FIPA-68840 format. One record per residue (C-alpha): residue in one letter; x, y, z. Coordinates in steps of 0.25 Angstrom, whole numbers, plus 5000, padded with zeros to 4 digits. Each point is the difference from the previous one (the first is absolute). Layout:
REM FIPA-68840
<atom><residu>A</residu><east>X</east><north>Y</north><up>Z</up></atom>
...
***
This chain:
REM FIPA-68840
<atom><residu>I</residu><east>4658</east><north>4736</north><up>5149</up></atom>
<atom><residu>T</residu><east>4989</east><north>5011</north><up>4995</up></atom>
<atom><residu>I</residu><east>4996</east><north>4999</north><up>4987</up></atom>
<atom><residu>I</residu><east>4996</east><north>5012</north><up>4991</up></atom>
<atom><residu>F</residu><east>4987</east><north>4999</north><up>4994</up></atom>
<atom><residu>I</residu><east>4992</east><north>5010</north><up>4992</up></atom>
<atom><residu>I</residu><east>4984</east><north>4999</north><up>4998</up></atom>
<atom><residu>S</residu><east>4996</east><north>5009</north><up>4989</up></atom>
<atom><residu>L</residu><east>4984</east><north>4997</north><up>5002</up></atom>
<atom><residu>F</residu><east>4994</east><north>4992</north><up>5014</up></atom>
<atom><residu>C</residu><east>4988</east><north>4996</north><up>4995</up></atom>
<atom><residu>V</residu><east>4989</east><north>4995</north><up>5010</up></atom>
<atom><residu>H</residu><east>4990</east><north>4992</north><up>4996</up></atom>
<atom><residu>S</residu><east>4987</east><north>4993</north><up>5008</up></atom>
<atom><residu>F</residu><east>4997</east><north>4985</north><up>4996</up></atom>
<atom><residu>R</residu><east>4988</east><north>5007</north><up>4992</up></atom>
<atom><residu>E</residu><east>5011</east><north>5003</north><up>4991</up></atom>
<atom><residu>R</residu><east>4999</east><north>5016</north><up>4999</up></atom>
<atom><residu>S</residu><east>5011</east><north>5010</north><up>5003</up></atom>
<atom><residu>I</residu><east>4999</east><north>5007</north><up>5012</up></atom>
<atom><residu>F</residu><east>5013</east><north>5010</north><up>4999</up></atom>
<atom><residu>S</residu><east>5014</east><north>5000</north><up>4996</up></atom>
<atom><residu>I</residu><east>5012</east><north>5006</north><up>5006</up></atom>
<atom><residu>K</residu><east>5014</east><north>5002</north><up>4997</up></atom>
<atom><residu>I</residu><east>5010</east><north>4995</north><up>5010</up></atom>
<atom><residu>I</residu><east>5015</east><north>5000</north><up>5001</up></atom>
<atom><residu>K</residu><east>5005</east><north>4992</north><up>5012</up></atom>
<atom><residu>R</residu><east>5010</east><north>4991</north><up>5006</up></atom>
<atom><residu>T</residu><east>4994</east><north>4986</north><up>5000</up></atom>
<atom><residu>D</residu><east>5002</east><north>4999</north><up>5017</up></atom>
<atom><residu>N</residu><east>4993</east><north>5014</north><up>5001</up></atom>
<atom><residu>F</residu><east>4988</east><north>4993</north><up>4995</up></atom>
<atom><residu>F</residu><east>4994</east><north>4999</north><up>5013</up></atom>
<atom><residu>A</residu><east>5004</east><north>5013</north><up>5004</up></atom>
<atom><residu>M</residu><east>4994</east><north>5006</north><up>4988</up></atom>
<atom><residu>S</residu><east>4987</east><north>4993</north><up>5005</up></atom>
<atom><residu>M</residu><east>5001</east><north>5001</north><up>5015</up></atom>
<atom><residu>T</residu><east>5002</east><north>5014</north><up>4999</up></atom>
<atom><residu>N</residu><east>4986</east><north>5004</north><up>4993</up></atom>
<atom><residu>E</residu><east>4994</east><north>4989</north><up>5011</up></atom>
<atom><residu>F</residu><east>5008</east><north>5006</north><up>5012</up></atom>
<atom><residu>Q</residu><east>4999</east><north>5014</north><up>4998</up></atom>
<atom><residu>S</residu><east>4986</east><north>5002</north><up>5000</up></atom>
<atom><residu>K</residu><east>4998</east><north>4992</north><up>5014</up></atom>
<atom><residu>K</residu><east>5001</east><north>5008</north><up>5013</up></atom>
<atom><residu>S</residu><east>5005</east><north>4988</north><up>5007</up></atom>
<atom><residu>I</residu><east>5013</east><north>5000</north><up>5006</up></atom>
<atom><residu>K</residu><east>5001</east><north>4986</north><up>5000</up></atom>
<atom><residu>T</residu><east>5014</east><north>4992</north><up>4995</up></atom>
<atom><residu>N</residu><east>5001</east><north>4998</north><up>4984</up></atom>
<atom><residu>L</residu><east>5009</east><north>4986</north><up>5002</up></atom>
<atom><residu>I</residu><east>5008</east><north>4993</north><up>4989</up></atom>
<atom><residu>V</residu><east>5002</east><north>4986</north><up>4998</up></atom>
<atom><residu>G</residu><east>5013</east><north>4997</north><up>4996</up></atom>
<atom><residu>L</residu><east>5005</east><north>4986</north><up>5005</up></atom>
<atom><residu>N</residu><east>5012</east><north>4996</north><up>4990</up></atom>
<atom><residu>P</residu><east>5011</east><north>5012</north><up>4998</up></atom>
<atom><residu>A</residu><east>5012</east><north>5000</north><up>4995</up></atom>
<atom><residu>L</residu><east>5014</east><north>5007</north><up>4998</up></atom>
<atom><residu>Q</residu><east>5000</east><north>5006</north><up>4987</up></atom>
<atom><residu>R</residu><east>5014</east><north>5000</north><up>4993</up></atom>
<atom><residu>T</residu><east>5001</east><north>5006</north><up>4986</up></atom>
<atom><residu>I</residu><east>5011</east><north>4997</north><up>4992</up></atom>
<atom><residu>Q</residu><east>5003</east><north>5008</north><up>4986</up></atom>
<atom><residu>L</residu><east>5011</east><north>4994</north><up>4992</up></atom>
<atom><residu>Q</residu><east>5011</east><north>5009</north><up>4994</up></atom>
<atom><residu>S</residu><east>4996</east><north>4998</north><up>4986</up></atom>
<atom><residu>S</residu><east>4999</east><north>4986</north><up>4994</up></atom>
<atom><residu>D</residu><east>4988</east><north>4992</north><up>5000</up></atom>
<atom><residu>L</residu><east>4998</east><north>4989</north><up>5009</up></atom>
<atom><residu>I</residu><east>5007</east><north>4988</north><up>4996</up></atom>
<atom><residu>P</residu><east>4999</east><north>4987</north><up>5008</up></atom>
<atom><residu>G</residu><east>5014</east><north>4994</north><up>5003</up></atom>
<atom><residu>E</residu><east>5007</east><north>5013</north><up>4998</up></atom>
<atom><residu>V</residu><east>5005</east><north>5010</north><up>5011</up></atom>
<atom><residu>H</residu><east>4993</east><north>5014</north><up>5002</up></atom>
<atom><residu>R</residu><east>5005</east><north>5013</north><up>5006</up></atom>
<atom><residu>A</residu><east>4988</east><north>5009</north><up>5006</up></atom>
<atom><residu>A</residu><east>4999</east><north>5014</north><up>4996</up></atom>
<atom><residu>N</residu><east>4992</east><north>5002</north><up>5014</up></atom>
<atom><residu>V</residu><east>4993</east><north>4994</north><up>5010</up></atom>
<atom><residu>N</residu><east>4988</east><north>5004</north><up>5008</up></atom>
<atom><residu>I</residu><east>4994</east><north>4995</north><up>5013</up></atom>
<atom><residu>G</residu><east>4984</east><north>5001</north><up>5002</up></atom>
<atom><residu>I</residu><east>4988</east><north>4995</north><up>5006</up></atom>
<atom><residu>G</residu><east>4993</east><north>4988</north><up>4993</up></atom>
<atom><residu>G</residu><east>4987</east><north>4996</north><up>5003</up></atom>
<atom><residu>K</residu><east>4986</east><north>5003</north><up>4996</up></atom>
<atom><residu>G</residu><east>4996</east><north>5005</north><up>5012</up></atom>
<atom><residu>Q</residu><east>5012</east><north>5006</north><up>5005</up></atom>
<atom><residu>N</residu><east>5001</east><north>5009</north><up>4986</up></atom>
<atom><residu>A</residu><east>4984</east><north>5003</north><up>5002</up></atom>
<atom><residu>F</residu><east>5003</east><north>5004</north><up>5014</up></atom>
<atom><residu>T</residu><east>5012</east><north>5010</north><up>4997</up></atom>
<atom><residu>A</residu><east>4990</east><north>5007</north><up>4989</up></atom>
<atom><residu>T</residu><east>4991</east><north>5005</north><up>5010</up></atom>
<atom><residu>N</residu><east>5011</east><north>5010</north><up>5002</up></atom>
<atom><residu>C</residu><east>4993</east><north>5008</north><up>4991</up></atom>
<atom><residu>M</residu><east>4987</east><north>5001</north><up>5009</up></atom>
<atom><residu>G</residu><east>5007</east><north>5006</north><up>5013</up></atom>
<atom><residu>N</residu><east>4997</east><north>4999</north><up>5012</up></atom>
<atom><residu>A</residu><east>4985</east><north>5003</north><up>4998</up></atom>
<atom><residu>H</residu><east>4997</east><north>4983</north><up>4998</up></atom>
<atom><residu>H</residu><east>5006</east><north>4992</north><up>5010</up></atom>
<atom><residu>F</residu><east>5005</east><north>4988</north><up>4992</up></atom>
<atom><residu>E</residu><east>5008</east><north>4987</north><up>5008</up></atom>
<atom><residu>L</residu><east>5006</east><north>4988</north><up>4994</up></atom>
<atom><residu>L</residu><east>4998</east><north>4986</north><up>5003</up></atom>
<atom><residu>Q</residu><east>5012</east><north>4991</north><up>4996</up></atom>
<atom><residu>F</residu><east>5010</east><north>4989</north><up>5005</up></atom>
<atom><residu>V</residu><east>5013</east><north>5005</north><up>4998</up></atom>
<atom><residu>G</residu><east>5011</east><north>4991</north><up>5001</up></atom>
<atom><residu>N</residu><east>5012</east><north>4998</north><up>5008</up></atom>
<atom><residu>G</residu><east>5015</east><north>5003</north><up>4996</up></atom>
<atom><residu>F</residu><east>5006</east><north>5011</north><up>4993</up></atom>
<atom><residu>E</residu><east>4989</east><north>5000</north><up>4989</up></atom>
<atom><residu>G</residu><east>4990</east><north>5001</north><up>5008</up></atom>
<atom><residu>D</residu><east>5006</east><north>5012</north><up>5009</up></atom>
<atom><residu>S</residu><east>5002</east><north>5008</north><up>4987</up></atom>
<atom><residu>V</residu><east>4986</east><north>4999</north><up>4995</up></atom>
<atom><residu>L</residu><east>4994</east><north>5006</north><up>5013</up></atom>
<atom><residu>Q</residu><east>5010</east><north>5010</north><up>4999</up></atom>
<atom><residu>L</residu><east>4996</east><north>5005</north><up>4988</up></atom>
<atom><residu>I</residu><east>4986</east><north>5001</north><up>5003</up></atom>
<atom><residu>D</residu><east>5003</east><north>5008</north><up>5012</up></atom>
<atom><residu>A</residu><east>5010</east><north>5010</north><up>4991</up></atom>
<atom><residu>K</residu><east>4988</east><north>5000</north><up>4990</up></atom>
<atom><residu>K</residu><east>4988</east><north>5004</north><up>5009</up></atom>
<atom><residu>T</residu><east>5009</east><north>5009</north><up>5008</up></atom>
<atom><residu>L</residu><east>5006</east><north>5007</north><up>4988</up></atom>
<atom><residu>K</residu><east>4985</east><north>5008</north><up>4999</up></atom>
<atom><residu>G</residu><east>4999</east><north>5000</north><up>5016</up></atom>
<atom><residu>N</residu><east>4989</east><north>4990</north><up>5000</up></atom>
<atom><residu>S</residu><east>5000</east><north>4991</north><up>5014</up></atom>
<atom><residu>Y</residu><east>5002</east><north>4985</north><up>4998</up></atom>
<atom><residu>N</residu><east>5001</east><north>4991</north><up>5011</up></atom>
<atom><residu>S</residu><east>5007</east><north>4988</north><up>4993</up></atom>
<atom><residu>N</residu><east>4998</east><north>4991</north><up>5013</up></atom>
<atom><residu>Q</residu><east>4986</east><north>5000</north><up>5001</up></atom>
<atom><residu>F</residu><east>4996</east><north>4993</north><up>4987</up></atom>
<atom><residu>T</residu><east>5012</east><north>4991</north><up>4998</up></atom>
<atom><residu>V</residu><east>5003</east><north>4987</north><up>5002</up></atom>
<atom><residu>R</residu><east>5015</east><north>4995</north><up>5000</up></atom>
<atom><residu>P</residu><east>5000</east><north>4987</north><up>4997</up></atom>
<atom><residu>S</residu><east>5012</east><north>4990</north><up>5002</up></atom>
<atom><residu>T</residu><east>5005</east><north>4998</north><up>4985</up></atom>
<atom><residu>P</residu><east>5008</east><north>5010</north><up>4992</up></atom>
<atom><residu>C</residu><east>4992</east><north>5009</north><up>4991</up></atom>
<atom><residu>R</residu><east>5002</east><north>4997</north><up>4986</up></atom>
<atom><residu>T</residu><east>5007</east><north>5008</north><up>4989</up></atom>
<atom><residu>C</residu><east>4996</east><north>5004</north><up>4985</up></atom>
<atom><residu>I</residu><east>5009</east><north>5004</north><up>4990</up></atom>
<atom><residu>T</residu><east>4998</east><north>5007</north><up>4989</up></atom>
<atom><residu>L</residu><east>5012</east><north>4999</north><up>4987</up></atom>
<atom><residu>V</residu><east>4997</east><north>5013</north><up>4990</up></atom>
<atom><residu>S</residu><east>5007</east><north>4998</north><up>4988</up></atom>
<atom><residu>P</residu><east>4998</east><north>5011</north><up>4986</up></atom>
<atom><residu>S</residu><east>4989</east><north>4991</north><up>4995</up></atom>
<atom><residu>S</residu><east>4995</east><north>4991</north><up>5009</up></atom>
<atom><residu>T</residu><east>4997</east><north>4999</north><up>5016</up></atom>
<atom><residu>T</residu><east>5001</east><north>4986</north><up>5008</up></atom>
<atom><residu>E</residu><east>4993</east><north>4998</north><up>5014</up></atom>
<atom><residu>I</residu><east>5007</east><north>4990</north><up>5011</up></atom>
<atom><residu>V</residu><east>4990</east><north>4997</north><up>5011</up></atom>
<atom><residu>E</residu><east>5005</east><north>4994</north><up>5013</up></atom>
<atom><residu>P</residu><east>4991</east><north>4990</north><up>5005</up></atom>
<atom><residu>S</residu><east>4992</east><north>5006</north><up>5014</up></atom>
<atom><residu>G</residu><east>5003</east><north>4995</north><up>5012</up></atom>
<atom><residu>S</residu><east>4990</east><north>4993</north><up>5008</up></atom>
<atom><residu>V</residu><east>4992</east><north>5003</north><up>5011</up></atom>
<atom><residu>S</residu><east>4995</east><north>4992</north><up>5012</up></atom>
<atom><residu>Q</residu><east>4986</east><north>4999</north><up>5006</up></atom>
<atom><residu>Q</residu><east>5004</east><north>5008</north><up>5013</up></atom>
<atom><residu>E</residu><east>5005</east><north>5012</north><up>4991</up></atom>
<atom><residu>V</residu><east>4987</east><north>4999</north><up>4993</up></atom>
<atom><residu>D</residu><east>4991</east><north>5001</north><up>5013</up></atom>
<atom><residu>Q</residu><east>5010</east><north>5011</north><up>5004</up></atom>
<atom><residu>L</residu><east>4996</east><north>5008</north><up>4987</up></atom>
<atom><residu>L</residu><east>4986</east><north>4999</north><up>5003</up></atom>
<atom><residu>S</residu><east>5000</east><north>5003</north><up>5013</up></atom>
<atom><residu>A</residu><east>5007</east><north>5012</north><up>4997</up></atom>
<atom><residu>L</residu><east>4989</east><north>5003</north><up>4990</up></atom>
<atom><residu>A</residu><east>4989</east><north>4998</north><up>5009</up></atom>
<atom><residu>S</residu><east>5006</east><north>5009</north><up>5011</up></atom>
<atom><residu>A</residu><east>4996</east><north>5011</north><up>4990</up></atom>
<atom><residu>G</residu><east>4986</east><north>4998</north><up>4999</up></atom>
<atom><residu>K</residu><east>4993</east><north>5003</north><up>4986</up></atom>
<atom><residu>V</residu><east>5007</east><north>5009</north><up>4989</up></atom>
<atom><residu>G</residu><east>4995</east><north>5010</north><up>4990</up></atom>
<atom><residu>G</residu><east>5006</east><north>4993</north><up>4991</up></atom>
<atom><residu>L</residu><east>5007</east><north>4988</north><up>4994</up></atom>
<atom><residu>A</residu><east>5010</east><north>4997</north><up>4989</up></atom>
<atom><residu>V</residu><east>5004</east><north>4984</north><up>4998</up></atom>
<atom><residu>M</residu><east>5012</east><north>5000</north><up>4991</up></atom>
<atom><residu>G</residu><east>5009</east><north>4991</north><up>4993</up></atom>
<atom><residu>S</residu><east>5003</east><north>4985</north><up>5005</up></atom>
<atom><residu>M</residu><east>5002</east><north>4993</north><up>5012</up></atom>
<atom><residu>P</residu><east>5013</east><north>4992</north><up>5006</up></atom>
<atom><residu>P</residu><east>5000</east><north>4986</north><up>5000</up></atom>
<atom><residu>G</residu><east>4993</east><north>4995</north><up>5014</up></atom>
<atom><residu>C</residu><east>4990</east><north>5010</north><up>5000</up></atom>
<atom><residu>P</residu><east>4986</east><north>4993</north><up>5001</up></atom>
<atom><residu>P</residu><east>4992</east><north>4999</north><up>4986</up></atom>
<atom><residu>R</residu><east>4988</east><north>5010</north><up>5005</up></atom>
<atom><residu>L</residu><east>5009</east><north>5009</north><up>5009</up></atom>
<atom><residu>Y</residu><east>4997</east><north>5012</north><up>4991</up></atom>
<atom><residu>G</residu><east>4984</east><north>4997</north><up>5004</up></atom>
<atom><residu>D</residu><east>5003</east><north>4999</north><up>5014</up></atom>
<atom><residu>I</residu><east>5007</east><north>5014</north><up>5000</up></atom>
<atom><residu>I</residu><east>4989</east><north>5006</north><up>4992</up></atom>
<atom><residu>R</residu><east>4988</east><north>4995</north><up>5009</up></atom>
<atom><residu>L</residu><east>5009</east><north>5004</north><up>5014</up></atom>
<atom><residu>A</residu><east>5002</east><north>5013</north><up>4995</up></atom>
<atom><residu>C</residu><east>4989</east><north>5004</north><up>4992</up></atom>
<atom><residu>D</residu><east>4986</east><north>5006</north><up>5001</up></atom>
<atom><residu>S</residu><east>4988</east><north>5007</north><up>4993</up></atom>
<atom><residu>G</residu><east>5011</east><north>5013</north><up>5001</up></atom>
<atom><residu>S</residu><east>5011</east><north>4993</north><up>4993</up></atom>
<atom><residu>Q</residu><east>5004</east><north>5002</north><up>4985</up></atom>
<atom><residu>V</residu><east>5008</east><north>4988</north><up>4995</up></atom>
<atom><residu>V</residu><east>5009</east><north>5000</north><up>4987</up></atom>
<atom><residu>I</residu><east>5006</east><north>4985</north><up>4997</up></atom>
<atom><residu>D</residu><east>5011</east><north>5001</north><up>4991</up></atom>
<atom><residu>S</residu><east>5004</east><north>4984</north><up>5003</up></atom>
<atom><residu>V</residu><east>4996</east><north>4987</north><up>4992</up></atom>
<atom><residu>T</residu><east>5002</east><north>4993</north><up>5013</up></atom>
<atom><residu>D</residu><east>4986</east><north>4992</north><up>5003</up></atom>
<atom><residu>V</residu><east>4992</east><north>5011</north><up>4995</up></atom>
<atom><residu>A</residu><east>4987</east><north>4994</north><up>5002</up></atom>
<atom><residu>A</residu><east>5004</east><north>4999</north><up>5014</up></atom>
<atom><residu>C</residu><east>5003</east><north>5014</north><up>5001</up></atom>
<atom><residu>L</residu><east>4987</east><north>5004</north><up>4992</up></atom>
<atom><residu>A</residu><east>4992</east><north>4991</north><up>5009</up></atom>
<atom><residu>A</residu><east>5006</east><north>5007</north><up>5011</up></atom>
<atom><residu>A</residu><east>4996</east><north>5014</north><up>4998</up></atom>
<atom><residu>E</residu><east>4988</east><north>4996</north><up>4998</up></atom>
<atom><residu>T</residu><east>4997</east><north>4993</north><up>5012</up></atom>
<atom><residu>A</residu><east>5008</east><north>5014</north><up>5008</up></atom>
<atom><residu>Q</residu><east>4989</east><north>5007</north><up>4991</up></atom>
<atom><residu>C</residu><east>5010</east><north>5007</north><up>4996</up></atom>
<atom><residu>G</residu><east>4999</east><north>5013</north><up>4992</up></atom>
<atom><residu>T</residu><east>5007</east><north>5002</north><up>4986</up></atom>
<atom><residu>V</residu><east>5007</east><north>4989</north><up>4996</up></atom>
<atom><residu>I</residu><east>5009</east><north>5001</north><up>4988</up></atom>
<atom><residu>L</residu><east>5008</east><north>4988</north><up>4994</up></atom>
<atom><residu>K</residu><east>5013</east><north>5004</north><up>4991</up></atom>
<atom><residu>V</residu><east>5006</east><north>4989</north><up>4991</up></atom>
<atom><residu>N</residu><east>5005</east><north>5000</north><up>4985</up></atom>
<atom><residu>A</residu><east>4988</east><north>4994</north><up>4991</up></atom>
<atom><residu>R</residu><east>5009</east><north>4988</north><up>4998</up></atom>
<atom><residu>E</residu><east>4999</east><north>4997</north><up>5015</up></atom>
<atom><residu>L</residu><east>4985</east><north>5003</north><up>5000</up></atom>
<atom><residu>C</residu><east>4997</east><north>4990</north><up>4989</up></atom>
<atom><residu>K</residu><east>5009</east><north>4989</north><up>5007</up></atom>
<atom><residu>L</residu><east>4993</east><north>5003</north><up>5015</up></atom>
<atom><residu>A</residu><east>4985</east><north>4998</north><up>4990</up></atom>
<atom><residu>G</residu><east>5006</east><north>4987</north><up>4993</up></atom>
<atom><residu>A</residu><east>4998</east><north>5008</north><up>4987</up></atom>
<atom><residu>A</residu><east>5007</east><north>5000</north><up>4988</up></atom>
<atom><residu>E</residu><east>5014</east><north>5009</north><up>4998</up></atom>
<atom><residu>A</residu><east>5004</east><north>5007</north><up>4988</up></atom>
<atom><residu>A</residu><east>5013</east><north>4997</north><up>4993</up></atom>
<atom><residu>V</residu><east>5014</east><north>5007</north><up>5005</up></atom>
<atom><residu>G</residu><east>4999</east><north>5015</north><up>4998</up></atom>
<atom><residu>A</residu><east>4985</east><north>5001</north><up>4994</up></atom>
<atom><residu>A</residu><east>4990</east><north>5006</north><up>5007</up></atom>
<atom><residu>V</residu><east>4990</east><north>4993</north><up>5009</up></atom>
<atom><residu>D</residu><east>4984</east><north>5003</north><up>4995</up></atom>
<atom><residu>P</residu><east>4994</east><north>5008</north><up>5008</up></atom>
<atom><residu>A</residu><east>4988</east><north>4992</north><up>4998</up></atom>
<atom><residu>V</residu><east>5009</east><north>4987</north><up>5007</up></atom>
<atom><residu>Q</residu><east>5003</east><north>5010</north><up>5010</up></atom>
<atom><residu>R</residu><east>4987</east><north>5004</north><up>5004</up></atom>
<atom><residu>A</residu><east>4993</east><north>4986</north><up>4999</up></atom>
<atom><residu>A</residu><east>5013</east><north>4996</north><up>5011</up></atom>
<atom><residu>A</residu><east>4997</east><north>5011</north><up>5007</up></atom>
<atom><residu>A</residu><east>4985</east><north>4998</north><up>5001</up></atom>
<atom><residu>S</residu><east>5005</east><north>4985</north><up>5007</up></atom>
<atom><residu>L</residu><east>5008</east><north>5006</north><up>5009</up></atom>
<atom><residu>L</residu><east>4991</east><north>5009</north><up>5007</up></atom>
<atom><residu>A</residu><east>4987</east><north>4992</north><up>4998</up></atom>
<atom><residu>T</residu><east>4999</east><north>4999</north><up>5016</up></atom>
<atom><residu>A</residu><east>5006</east><north>5015</north><up>5001</up></atom>
<atom><residu>S</residu><east>4992</east><north>5012</north><up>5005</up></atom>
<atom><residu>S</residu><east>4997</east><north>5011</north><up>4992</up></atom>
<atom><residu>S</residu><east>5012</east><north>5008</north><up>5005</up></atom>
<atom><residu>A</residu><east>5011</east><north>4989</north><up>4994</up></atom>
<atom><residu>Y</residu><east>5008</east><north>5004</north><up>4988</up></atom>
<atom><residu>I</residu><east>5011</east><north>4993</north><up>4992</up></atom>
<atom><residu>A</residu><east>5010</east><north>5009</north><up>4993</up></atom>
<atom><residu>T</residu><east>5009</east><north>4993</north><up>4990</up></atom>
<atom><residu>T</residu><east>5013</east><north>5003</north><up>4992</up></atom>
<atom><residu>D</residu><east>5003</east><north>4996</north><up>4987</up></atom>
<atom><residu>G</residu><east>5015</east><north>5005</north><up>4996</up></atom>
<atom><residu>P</residu><east>4998</east><north>5011</north><up>4990</up></atom>
<atom><residu>H</residu><east>4986</east><north>4995</north><up>4997</up></atom>
<atom><residu>P</residu><east>4988</east><north>5007</north><up>5006</up></atom>
<atom><residu>A</residu><east>4997</east><north>4999</north><up>5015</up></atom>
<atom><residu>F</residu><east>4987</east><north>4996</north><up>5007</up></atom>
<atom><residu>L</residu><east>4992</east><north>5004</north><up>5011</up></atom>
<atom><residu>F</residu><east>4987</east><north>4988</north><up>5003</up></atom>
<atom><residu>S</residu><east>4991</east><north>5004</north><up>5009</up></atom>
<atom><residu>V</residu><east>4987</east><north>4992</north><up>5005</up></atom>
<atom><residu>T</residu><east>4987</east><north>5004</north><up>4995</up></atom>
<atom><residu>R</residu><east>4989</east><north>4992</north><up>5005</up></atom>
<atom><residu>S</residu><east>4985</east><north>5001</north><up>4995</up></atom>
<atom><residu>A</residu><east>4989</east><north>5006</north><up>5012</up></atom>
<atom><residu>P</residu><east>4992</east><north>4986</north><up>5004</up></atom>
***
């Protein structure tokens, strides 16, 4: 499910604690990478592929209950049912429709077999071709032998309940097939690493993908908490251009081992700044961390280094 958030003031700070600028953003979370990458990619003259990595898709079923709240043990009747695409990478990919054919995006993904997996591919294809965008789903798609998961959202008048099925495992042979398809594409202009990985993936697969796909001409957005350190190290090794890590404030604190705020409370910007500085200690000067904190202010932290 795409969660809508409104950030009234997006404050950008350096580690010297000075405000650089502020902008107003009204966007969907799954469009964050598209918003970030568009500014980078539109200024590039390269015709390289821009690749979105979404290794853990799902068939999304949203059920709206007629009138009553969800009560365990009771029978509930649905007012309507919607079938859609689940998975952060897949939703980000379909969001690129707004960019048209001027920007070439592809989707690197595992999509399990069976009705659910077939439906996910059909829905993605339908969304991409709706606006006349070209898309070859076979080029970077690997179909594992296990079924694609289904995620169910139950919507009642006062609450929303999520039921997330476990993901099917992938084999090492299927991982190798994915990396082989990636290697055949050459270096990419932009790479977005989105969401989690299914069971069976090597822990540092995202880092391997960055090293294999990127070079000094690549822009990278990481919207995942899976082995972030390995991802940042891989981007540094590949000498990538701009690198943006997108996490929420609590994820940032957890990644850096910092104290977390109470539930519902804003995470202290100074704590976020210190946590970001810790994660970016060895990063290049073109690395950033973007954080959101529910209804509270969001920040973009950058590396600022003193001249030797």
